[in-house]
PADRENKOL-705682 format. One record per residue: x, y, z of N, C-alpha, C, O, CB in turn; residue in three letters. Coordinates in steps of 0.1 Angstrom, whole numbers, padded with zeros to 4 digits, always signed. Glycine has a CB too. Layout:
<nodes>
XYZXYZXYZXYZXYZAla...
</nodes>
This chain:
<nodes>
-0387-0241-0837-0381-0254-0832-0380-0263-0844-0389-0265-0852-0389-0260-0821Met-0368-0270-0845-0366-0279-0856-0372-0293-0852-0372-0297-0841-0351-0280-0859Gln-0376-0299-0863-0381-0313-0861-0369-0322-0861-0358-0318-0865-0391-0317-0872Thr-0371-0334-0856-0361-0343-0854-0354-0347-0868-0342-0347-0868-0366-0356-0847Leu-0362-0349-0878-0356-0352-0891-0347-0341-0896-0337-0343-0902-0366-0356-0901Pro-0352-0329-0895-0344-0317-0900-0332-0315-0891-0321-0311-0897-0353-0304-0900Ser-0333-0318-0878-0321-0316-0870-0310-0327-0873-0298-0325-0874-0325-0318-0855Arg-0315-0339-0876-0306-0350-0880-0300-0346-0893-0288-0349-0895-0314-0363-0882Met-0307-0341-0903-0301-0337-0916-0291-0326-0914-0280-0327-0920-0312-0333-0926Ala-0294-0317-0905-0285-0306-0903-0272-0311-0896-0261-0307-0899-0292-0295-0894Ser-0274-0320-0886-0263-0326-0879-0254-0334-0889-0242-0334-0889-0267-0335-0868Thr-0261-0342-0898-0253-0350-0908-0245-0341-0917-0234-0344-0921-0263-0359-0916Glu-0251-0330-0921-0244-0320-0930-0232-0314-0922-0222-0313-0928-0254-0309-0934Gln-0234-0311-0910-0223-0306-0902-0212-0316-0901-0200-0313-0902-0228-0301-0888Glu-0216-0328-0899-0206-0339-0898-0199-0341-0911-0186-0343-0910-0213-0353-0894Leu-0206-0340-0922-0199-0341-0935-0189-0329-0937-0178-0331-0942-0209-0342-0946Glu-0194-0317-0933-0185-0306-0934-0172-0307-0926-0161-0304-0930-0193-0293-0930Asp-0174-0312-0913-0162-0314-0905-0153-0325-0911-0141-0324-0910-0167-0318-0891Tyr-0159-0336-0916-0152-0346-0922-0144-0341-0934-0132-0344-0936-0161-0358-0927Gln-0150-0332-0942-0143-0326-0954-0131-0318-0949-0120-0318-0955-0153-0318-0962Thr-0134-0310-0939-0123-0301-0933-0112-0309-0928-0100-0306-0929-0129-0292-0922Arg-0115-0320-0921-0105-0329-0915-0097-0335-0926-0084-0336-0925-0112-0340-0907Leu-0103-0340-0937-0095-0345-0948-0086-0335-0955-0075-0338-0958-0105-0351-0959Glu-0091-0323-0956-0082-0312-0961-0070-0310-0952-0059-0308-0957-0090-0299-0964Lys-0073-0309-0939-0062-0307-0930-0052-0318-0930-0040-0316-0929-0068-0305-0916Leu-0057-0330-0931-0048-0342-0932-0039-0341-0945-0028-0345-0944-0056-0355-0932Gln-0045-0336-0956-0037-0335-0968-0027-0324-0966-0016-0325-0972-0047-0331-0980Gln-0030-0314-0959-0020-0303-0957-0010-0306-0946+0001-0299-0946-0028-0290-0952Leu-0012-0316-0938-0002-0319-0927+0012-0321-0932+0021-0316-0926-0007-0331-0919Ala+0014-0330-0942+0028-0332-0947+0034-0319-0952+0046-0316-0950+0028-0342-0958Pro+0026-0310-0959+0031-0298-0964+0035-0288-0952+0045-0281-0953+0021-0291-0973Gln+0027-0289-0942+0030-0280-0930+0042-0285-0924+0050-0277-0919+0018-0281-0920Lys+0044-0298-0923+0057-0304-0917+0069-0300-0925+0079-0296-0920+0056-0319-0916Gln+0067-0300-0938+0078-0296-0947+0082-0282-0946+0094-0278-0945+0075-0299-0962Tyr+0072-0273-0944+0074-0259-0942+0081-0257-0929+0090-0248-0928+0061-0251-0943Leu+0077-0264-0919+0083-0263-0906+0098-0266-0906+0107-0260-0900+0076-0271-0895Ala+0101-0277-0914+0115-0281-0916+0123-0270-0923+0135-0267-0920+0116-0295-0923Glu+0117-0265-0933+0124-0254-0941+0126-0242-0932+0137-0236-0932+0115-0250-0953Leu+0117-0238-0923+0118-0227-0914+0130-0230-0904+0137-0221-0901+0105-0224-0907Glu+0131-0242-0900+0142-0246-0891+0156-0245-0898+0165-0241-0892+0140-0260-0886Glu+0156-0248-0911+0168-0248-0919+0172-0234-0924+0183-0231-0927+0167-0257-0931Asp+0162-0225-0923+0165-0211-0928+0177-0204-0923+0185-0199-0930+0152-0203-0926Leu+0179-0204-0909+0191-0197-0904+0204-0204-0910+0214-0197-0913+0191-0198-0889Pro+0204-0217-0911+0216-0224-0916+0218-0220-0931+0230-0218-0935+0215-0239-0915Asn+0207-0219-0938+0208-0215-0952+0213-0201-0954+0221-0198-0963+0195-0217-0960Leu+0208-0192-0945+0213-0178-0946+0228-0177-0943+0235-0170-0949+0205-0170-0936Arg+0232-0185-0933+0246-0185-0929+0255-0190-0940+0266-0185-0943+0249-0193-0916Ala+0250-0201-0947+0257-0206-0958+0258-0197-0970+0268-0196-0976+0250-0219-0963Glu+0247-0190-0972+0247-0180-0983+0257-0168-0980+0264-0164-0989+0233-0174-0985Leu+0257-0164-0968+0267-0153-0964+0281-0158-0966+0290-0151-0970+0264-0149-0949Gln+0283-0171-0962+0297-0176-0963+0301-0177-0978+0312-0174-0982+0298-0191-0957Ser+0291-0181-0987+0294-0182-1001+0296-0168-1006+0305-0166-1015+0282-0188-1009Ile+0289-0158-1001+0291-0144-1006+0305-0139-1002+0312-0132-1010+0281-0135-0999Gly+0310-0142-0990+0323-0138-0986+0334-0145-0994+0344-0139-0998+0325-0142-0971Lys+0331-0158-0997+0341-0165-1006+0341-0159-1020+0352-0158-1026+0337-0180-1007Gln+0329-0155-1025+0329-0149-1038+0337-0135-1038+0344-0132-1048+0314-0146-1042Ala+0335-0128-1027+0343-0115-1026+0358-0118-1026+0366-0111-1032+0339-0108-1013Asp+0362-0128-1019+0376-0132-1018+0381-0136-1032+0392-0132-1036+0378-0144-1008Thr+0373-0144-1039+0377-0148-1053+0378-0136-1062+0387-0135-1070+0366-0158-1059Val+0369-0126-1061+0370-0114-1069+0382-0106-1066+0389-0101-1075+0357-0105-1066Lys+0386-0105-1053+0398-0098-1049+0410-0106-1055+0420-0099-1061+0400-0097-1034Lys+0410-0119-1054+0422-0127-1059+0423-0125-1075+0434-0124-1080+0420-0141-1056Asn+0412-0125-1081+0412-0123-1096+0417-0109-1099+0425-0108-1109+0398-0125-1102Ile+0413-0099-1092+0418-0086-1094+0433-0085-1092+0440-0079-1099+0411-0076-1084Ser+0438-0092-1081+0452-0092-1078+0460-0099-1089+0471-0095-1093+0455-0098-1064Gln+0455-0110-1094+0461-0118-1104+0462-0109-1117+0472-0108-1124+0454-0131-1107Val+0451-0102-1120+0451-0094-1132+0461-0082-1130+0468-0079-1140+0437-0088-1134Ser+0461-0076-1119+0471-0065-1116+0485-0071-1117+0494-0064-1123+0469-0059-1102Thr+0487-0083-1112+0500-0089-1112+0505-0092-1127+0516-0090-1130+0500-0102-1104Gly+0496-0096-1135+0499-0098-1149+0502-0085-1156+0512-0085-1164+0487-0105-1156Arg+0495-0075-1153+0497-0062-1159+0511-0057-1155+0519-0052-1163+0487-0052-1155Gln+0514-0058-1142+0528-0054-1137+0539-0063-1144+0549-0058-1147+0529-0055-1122Leu+0536-0076-1145+0546-0084-1151+0548-0080-1165+0560-0080-1170+0541-0099-1151Gly+0538-0077-1173+0540-0072-1187+0548-0059-1187+0556-0057-1196+0526-0070-1194Lys+0544-0050-1178+0551-0037-1177+0566-0039-1174+0575-0033-1181+0545-0028-1166Leu+0569-0048-1164+0583-0050-1161+0591-0057-1173+0602-0054-1175+0585-0059-1149Phe+0584-0066-1180+0590-0073-1191+0593-0062-1202+0603-0063-1209+0581-0084-1197Met+0584-0053-1204+0586-0043-1215+0598-0034-1210+0606-0030-1219+0573-0035-1217Ser+0599-0031-1197+0610-0023-1193+0623-0030-1195+0633-0025-1199+0608-0019-1178Trp+0623-0043-1191+0635-0051-1193+0639-0051-1208+0651-0050-1211+0633-0066-1188Asp+0629-0052-1216+0632-0053-1231+0638-0039-1235+0648-0039-1243+0619-0055-1239Ser+0633-0028-1230+0638-0015-1234+0652-0013-1228+0661-0007-1235+0628-0004-1229Lys+0654-0017-1215+0667-0016-1209+0677-0024-1217+0688-0020-1220+0667-0021-1195Ile+0673-0036-1222+0682-0045-1230+0685-0038-1243+0697-0039-1248+0676-0059-1232Ala+0676-0032-1249+0678-0024-1262+0688-0013-1260+0697-0011-1268+0665-0019-1268Gln+0686-0006-1249+0695+0006-1246+0709+0001-1244+0719+0007-1248+0690+0014-1233Cys+0711-0010-1236+0724-0016-1234+0730-0021-1247+0742-0020-1249+0723-0027-1224Arg+0722-0026-1256+0727-0031-1268+0732-0020-1277+0742-0022-1284+0716-0040-1275Ala+0726-0008-1276+0730+0003-1284+0743+0009-1279+0750+0016-1287+0719+0013-1285Gln+0745+0007-1267+0757+0013-1261+0756+0027-1257+0745+0033-1258+0769+0011-1270Gly+0767+0033-1252+0766+0047-1247+0765+0057-1258+0764+0069-1255+0778+0050-1239Pro
</nodes>
């Protein structure tokens, strides 16, 4: 059986431990709130990233088409030049 002074000391230590834990939890509360907000935003961020990915794919396709268009343009210009040379030489 504990004596009253030892029980008081034990209770005071428990109280200090609880106070320390409470202070730590209070320090973590804003971080926990921030994490909760991030978790709420996560689906929106995922959707936005997917949208950006689709836009990037579209841009890649457009760049590819422009590149192909330039190559075809150069090819047609070279053909026009050759046709013009043939016409200049005559039959």
